[in-house]
Residue, then its C-alpha position, 0 to 999 in steps of 0.5 A: m814109086r821110084h824110077e822104074q820100081f815101086g818102093t815095095e813088091v807087096v802091100r798088105i791092107h785090110r778090107g776097107q782101106r785105101l792105098h796112097l801112091e806117091n811118085d818120088s822120082r822125076w819120071i812119068h808113070i801110068i799106073g793101073a790094074g795089071r801086071g808086067g806093064h800090061l794094063r787091064p780092066p780093074g775088076a774089083a780093084p778100086v782103081a777107076d782109070l789109068r793114073l798119069m803120075q809125074q814128079n811129086d804126084s800122088y793118088v789115093t785109090g778108092r776103098w779096097n772092099v773085096p778081099g783077094t790078091y790084086y796087081l797094079t803096074c806101070s805101062v811105061h815101066p813093065e818091070m814095075t808091078v806091085k802085088v796088093v793083098v786085101t785081107r778081111 
């Protein structure tokens, strides 16, 4: 993550993999399932709760076991949304 943006707009992973999120800015981010800064229950996304990330914080999600398309967003920076595509 950089200031007010993810390093990429789309992440493609295989079923069973994890995502490693790292904040390489000095800004706070509150990351969770959702889009456009609107957080929602994670559903099948393995993001157990909201992650408060500050400078140099990192977070590894659980395993993404259900193929599909998911979104993670930052409630502090609504323009920060990353699409996670999980394939078989």
